[in-house]
Structures are given as C-alpha cells and as structure tokens.
N, C-alpha and C positions, 0 to 999 in steps of 0.2 A: 504494500500500500504506500501511496505517496504521503508525505508529511511536510509541513512548514516548520523549519527548525530555527532556533536561535543560533548565534555563532558559537563555535567551540570555546569552551572555557579554557583559560590559561593558568588556572590554579585551583587547588582544592583545599578548603579550610575545614578541618574535621573537629568539631566540638564534641567532647566526650571521648577523647582519644585514649584514655586509660580505662575505659569502661569495658563491660563484657561484650557488647555488640561489636565494638571495634576489634576486640581480640579474636572473637570467634568467626566473624563474617567480613568485616570491612577491610582489614589489612590483608587477609588472604585474597579477597576480591581484587584489591589494587595490585597485588603481586601477579595475579593471573592476567589482569589487563595489560600490565607492562610486558609480560611474557608473550602475550598474543598480539601485541602491537596496538592495543586500543588506548593506551596511555603513554604519552611521549615523555617519560621521566629520564633524567631530572629536569628537562626543559619545562615541563609542567610540574611545579613544586607542590608538595603536600605539607601543610602546616597543621600539626596536631595541637589542640587546645584542650585544657582540662583544668579543673579547680585544684587537682592534686599538684603539689609543689615538688614534682620529681625533677631530677636532672635529665638533660636531654639524652645522655648515654643510657640511662635507665629505661627510658621509653624506647630507644632503639633496640636494646636487648629484648624488650617485650615484643617488639615487632618481629624480631627473628624467631622467638618462641612461638608467636602466633602463627606465622607462616609454616613453621615446622610441624605444629600440632594440627592445624586446620586447613592448610593450603595444599595438601597432597605432596608430591615430590617437589622440593624447592629448587628453583632455577637460580643459581648463584648470580648470574648476570642480571636477571630481573630484580632479585632482592637487592643487589648492590646499587642498581639505579634508583630503586625506591628509597633506600637509605641516603643516597647522595643528594636527593632533592628534598629530604625531610628536615623540618624544623619543628621545635616544640616551644609552646608558650604556656606557662602555668600561672594560675592566679585566679582571684575572685572574678566571676563574670560581671559583677557590678562595678568593677574597677575600670575606669576609662583607660588606665595605663595598659591593661591587657590588650585592648583593641589598638592602641598605638603600637604595641609590640607586634601585633599581627600585621599591621600595615608596613612596619619596618622589615618584616620577614618576606614581604611581597613587593619589593620596590618596582618591579616591572609588570606586575599583574594589572590588567585592565578589565578582565571579565571573570572574576573569581566565582566559584561555587562554594556556598557554605552549607555544610551538612550538620544538622542539629540532632545528633545522637545523644540527646540529653532529656531529662524529665520535662514534660510539657510546662510545668510550673516555672521553668527557667526560660521559656521561649521569649516572653516579653522583654526580659532583661537583656538577653543576647541580641535580639532584633533591634532593640533601642540602641544598644551599644554599637552595632554595625552601622546603623543609620547615622549616629552622631559622629562616627569616625570616617564617614564617607566610603565605607566598605560595601554599601548596598547599591551604589551607583553602577549601572551596567552589569549587575551581578544577579545570581539566582540563589535560591535557598531550597534545600531538601529537608523536609520535615518528616520525622519518623512517626508511625502510628503509636499510640492511639490519637486520632484526630478529635480530641475532646472526650468527655464522658457521657454527654447527652447533647440534645439539640442546642441548648443555650450555650454550653461551653464550646461547642464546635463553632458556633457563630462568633464567639468572642475570640477564639483562636484564629479564625480567618480574618477578623478585624485587625488583630495584632500583626499578622503576617503582611497584610495588605497596607499597613501603615508605612512600610519601607519598600515592599516589592510589589510590582504589578502581578496580576493573576497568572499571566503567561510565564512568569519567572518563579512561580512557586510550584515545587515538585513534591507532592504528597506521596510518600513511598510506602507501598504494601508489598513485601517481598513475594507474596503469593502470586502476584500478577507477573512476576518474572520467571515463573516455572514454565518449562517447555510444554508440559502437559496441559496447563491452563491456556497458554497461547494456542494450542492445537484445537481446543474447543471452538474458538472463534474461527479458525481456519477451516476445520471440518464442516462447520455449519454452512459457510458461505462459498466454499470451493466445490461443493457437491450438490448438483441440482436435484438428486432424488429425494433429498430430505424435505425441501420446502413444501410440497403438496400435503405432507402428513404432519408438519410441525405446527400443530394448532389444537384447539379444543375438540375438534371433530375426531381426532385419531389418538390423542394422548390422554391417558387416564389420570396419571399423576407423575410427579418427578420427585425422586428421593436423593438427597445429598448427605453423605456421611463423611465426617472427618474425626476419626478416633485415634487416641493415643494410649498405648499400653501403660506408659509411665505416669506417675503422679506429678505433683508440682516440683519435686526434686529441688528443695532448697529455695524455691521462689515463692514461698507462701506469703511473704509480706507484699510482694507485687500482686499476687493473685487476689489478695484481700481488697485491693483497690480496683480490680477489674472484674473478674468473674468470666465465665465462659461466654455469656451473651455478648458482652462488650469486647472480649479479647479475640474471639474467633468468628462468631456468627455474623455480627453486624458489619464486619469488614470482609474477611476471607470468603465466607459462604455466600454473602450477598453479592460479591463480585462474580462468583460463579453463576449465580442465578441470572445476573444481568447479561452475561455472555450467552447463556442459553435462551433467554427470553426476549432479547432485543430484536427490534425490527431491522431489516436490511439497511445498512447505511446508504445514504442517497448519493454519495460520491466517494471516490477513492482517496480518502484522507482520514488520518487518525482523529481529527476533530469531529468527523462525522460519527466515529465509533463512540467517542465520549458523549456526544449529543444523545445517541440512542441508549446508552447505558443509563444516563441520567433520567431519560423518559421512563425506563423500567422502574427505577426507585420511586419516581413520582406516582406511578400507577399502582404500587404496592399498597394493599389495604393495611391501615395501622393495626398493630397487634392488640388483641384483647387477652385478659388473663386466661380464658379458656383455651386459647391457642398455644399455650406454653406449658411445658413441664420442665421443672428444674430439679437437679439432683446433686448430691454431694457424696463422694466415695467414703467408705468406712476407713477411718484413720486420718482423714484430712485435718480434723481438729487437733491432732497430735503433731502436725507439721510445725516446724520452726516459723515464727512470725505470724501464725494464725491465731485469731481470737478464739478463745475456748467456747464462745457462744455464737460463732460465725454462722451466718445464713448464706454465705457466698456460694454460688453454684459452680461445681466442677464439671457438670453435665447439663446440657440444655437441648431440648427438642421442641420444635415448633411447627405449626401449620400456617402456611402463608398463601395468600391469594393475590393475584395480579389482575386488577380490574381494567383489562384491555380487550379489544375485539378478538385478538388471537387467543388469549388465555382465560377468558371469563369462565369461571366454574372449575378450573383445573387446580387442584391443591398441590402445593409444593411443600414437601416435608423435609425439614432440615434437622440434623442432629450432630452434636459434637461433644467431646468430653475427654477427660483424663481417667487413667486407671481402668480402661475398658478392656475388652477381650483381645484386642490387637491394635497395631498401628497401621492404619489404612485410610485412604481417601478415595472416594469414588462417587460417581453420579450414575443413577439408574433412571432412564426415561422409559416409563412403563406405557406401552401401547394398549389400546382397547382390544378386547377379544373380537373375532369375526362376528358379524351380526347374525349369522345362521350357522348352526353346528351340523355339518353334513355327515360327519364321520362318527362312528360309534365311540371312539376314544375321546372325542371332543366333549361329550356330555359329562364324562368323569375325569376330565383333564386335570391332572395334578400340577401344582406349581404355577408359574406365572405365564401370562400371554407373552407375545413377542416384546422384546425390549431392546433398547440401545444402551450400552454401558460404557462410560468413560472412566477408566482407571487412572487416577492421578499419581498415586504412590501406593506401595513401594515401587511398582513397575508401571510405567506409563503405557497405556494400551487403549484401544477402542474395540468394542465387541458388539456384534449384532446377533440377537438370538432369533432363530426361526425354526419351525417344526418341519421335519422331513420324515417321509415314510420309512418304516423299517422293512427289512427283507421278509417276504412271504406274501401269501394271497390275501391276508386280511388288510383292510385299510386302517392301519394303526401306525403311530409314529412316535417320535420323541423330539424334544427340543434340543438343538445344538447351537453353539456359538460360532460365528465366523469371527475369528480373533486376529487383530492386527497389533502386533507388538511394536511400540513406537519408541522404545528405549535405545539410545545410542550413547556410546562412550565418548568422552571429550566434550560433552555439552557444557555451555557456560552456566555457572551457578546463577541463581536469581539475582544476587547482589552484584555480581560482575556485569550481568546484562543491564540492570537498572542504573548502576553507576555510570556505565558507558553511555547510556542514553541521556542521562541527566547532564553529563559533561558536554555531550554533543548538542544539548538543547532540544532533544526529542521528547515530547510529552505523552507519547502514545500509551505507555504502560503506567501512567500516573493518574491520580484521581483529582477531579476538578471540584471546586468549592460547592457548586450546586448539587453535585452527586453526593458529596459527604453529608450535606445538610438534609437532603431528601431521604437518605438512608437512616439517619438518626430520627427523623420524623416518624418512621415506621415503628421503631422500637421504643420511642419515648413514652408511650402510654403504659408500658409494662415495666418500666424501670422502677417506678414507685409502687404501683398497684400490681403486685405479682404474687403468684402462689409460693408457698414456702418450699425450700429445697428438701427433696425427699432422699433418704439414705439409699445407697446401693452398694453391693459388695464389689470389691476389686476383682477385675477379670470378667465382669458381666457386661451386658450391653445397656447398662443404666437402670433406673427405676422402672418397674413393670408398668407404671402409669403412662409411660411414653407410648406404650402399645395402643392405648385407646385413641390416640390421634390418627392412627392409620388403619384401625381395624376394619373400616368399611372399604378399604382398598387392598386387602390381602396381607396386611402387616408389613413390617420392615423387611427389606431384603437384607440377608446376612452376607456381607462381603466375604469372599474367599481370602483367607489370611495365609499367605505362603511364607512370609518372613516379616520381621519387624525392622523398622528403620529408626534411626535416631533423629533428633531435631536437626 
C-alpha cells in the first residue's frame, strides 16, 4: 500500500533507557535495525535518558547484556555502531538542565524522534520539557501504551501530546500491530476476492478471539493492580484485531484510509453493559508481590461485543483473554453458519462446528479453512478437515524492530490515531465502574465457568489446539 510519510528522523531520544522495556525489547530492536540496514548508526545517534543517575559506561554495559540476552546472536559490528552513537543523560525529568543536556548531545539533529518508554504520569512533564527546550520542533514522539485508563484520561493524554506535537507526528505504539500474523489478517482479507461475498451477517454466525497466557503476573503484580486484563489486553490488542476483521474496504491505496476504516469500527461498537462481561481472577493472584490482599482486579476477562453496522448487525463477537490459563495461544475463529438445508444423513447429527476460518497468531502463525469432505464408501457421510497454511518464516522482524523502523521513517501505518483511541475507550467506559465482581478460577483452566454463558447459544468457546507455549 502507498503511504504519505514524514522525512526520516536523524536521531532517537529514548526516555526510560534503564527500564525493563528498553532492556528486553528496544535495545535488541535497535541492534537488529543496524544489522539489517534500517538504522544508519552512528550517523543517527541514540540518546538514552532516565531518572537513574548511572554512569554512561554502566548503561553501555547494560546495552551489551540486553542484546546478548534478548537480541539473538549478537553482531559485533552492529553492536559496536550502536554503542559508538550512544549517549546517556541522567537526571530528574522536571529539571530543565536534563533537556539542555539532550540538546547538547544532539548538536546536528534537526528531526529527532522521542520515545516515551516511561509511566504515563510523566508524559506531561517530559513533553513540556521538550517543548521548552525547542526539542519538539520538526520532531515526532512515540508514546507507549496504555493510552490512558479511561475515556477522560485518554482525552487528557492526547491534549498533552498535542500541546507540543501535531497529530501526524504522534506515534501511539501497540507492539501487537507489529506482529507479522496481525498484519496478515489485513492482507488476507483484502488480497483474496473469495472472502468478500461471505464476510457479513448473512454467512457469519459469530467471531471468537482468544489471547491466553499460561503464566501469571510473574512479579508484575503492582503494575497489574493499576491495569487489569480489560485495560491491558482487550481494549487495545483484541480491539485492534476486531477492527482489522470488521473494517470496510479502504477507499484508496493508502494507510490513512486503513486508519479511517478502523476508527469507523470502534465508533460502530455498541458500548458494553455489565451483562456483556465476565471477569475472573486466578487462584493465588492475591498472594503475588505488590497485590492488594482484597484486590478485585481481573486477570481474566471475557466479553460479548456487537458492531452496529450494515455488515455486522446481529453478529456477536466474543473476546477473551487472561493469565494462568490452560496454555499460551492467540487465535481468531470466524464461525460460518450451517447450510440452510441438511441433505445428508450425517448433517442432522453433525458433531462439532460448521465451517470456519481460523487465524492462528501464536505460537505459530497460520491460516486455516475448515470444510466437510466425504469419507470413502457408499454412504454419504463425511468429516470436517482443515486446509492449513503455515505462515511462519525464520528471520522475520520483531514487532518493535518493525515499528521503530516505521516511526523513524515517519510511516504511521501501524500506529493508532487519536480518534480511534478515544472511540475504543468509549466502548469500555460504561463497565469500568459498573462491572461484575471478579470470579475465582483455578490455574490451568480456561477461566471462570460463567464465561461459558456468553457463548452458549453459539456452541460454546472453541478450544484452541495448544502445541507449545511461548514466552512474552
């Protein structure tokens, strides 16, 4: 697809350089970008900024460990170029001297990109500091999710960002959109003509999306207490998948058209009611470090969603996500309706599901179409089989590598626009305060049994095949 891009950035300023995200994802991504030629280091310098008053050599040692642990096989040349162009600025984000030091570290930069890998509470301070120091001019900013905690805070966050940067220069990053399997959903939908005639309420019975993790919060209890599954996973990751599946065809070959259509899906979503939602909490969560002993934060969430549009009127979308579940897997199942007339004997007692299309996102990316075929013999009896396309390839760019490359190039295709963020929050806002209590569920299950009632009229939840587990 074509796209209108900003000019290539000539510097990257990474706020939160000593944090967990930078260590596990961002420095390995920068190393890969240099190795693959997507980042011209040290010509394009990287300035790490953090409130930790570390020495620069300590941060450099941390970068080496980061690439060694999370970057695959280290390329000594790429790592050397990353370190050659790296500078570190430590100090209080509220200190104007920090921003003067950043400017001094970038004497020749005219189009820097600022990555805010910091808590949202610090956004206003940092953005104000960038503006006051003249570092926002001709620059762009990357904002890590979460984009607010509700509709009101999302609007305030957008107001803060737009106080210094125009909307086209604000890149709201959700790493899920950088996954190859997620991008393939958009491609598969609109690159194949056979789907369009059946991709509507006349042929699709329901859509189920599952994102499950076998592990628990694993030391991130304090963070999870501020988020919960609905905010942390469903309102962003799963809603983005819904948008790609439900959107109307873009009207021109441009990424702006894709963003227009995804925002339309969010605006068409019916606001949730308490009866559309089941919340759960795995046994043992209250014993996790940093968790309130009386916490009602959900580690599992299932919901029923409707999109009030011509294409999707009356089709339920069932979403579920959670921790400490039966396995680590992410997939979409688009359930087709049964044939209107049952001509064959085995149709009347047909077990299992009707035809479906399945998008496996992880642990292995794949697309599968299920269809019934006749078994050998004189009887008209059959079985359902999958036509299975494995789409996993070695050497694929990681989500952060892909998204950082696009942000530095000024391509906004895989980033989220302000109106889409606010429209998505408007869907979940009604149940953030008025919500059912979190129900207990055992580790290794598929969540509380009450989640089954959401889908009982449509044959129940599909149980994804779990071949292996993957880590975050």
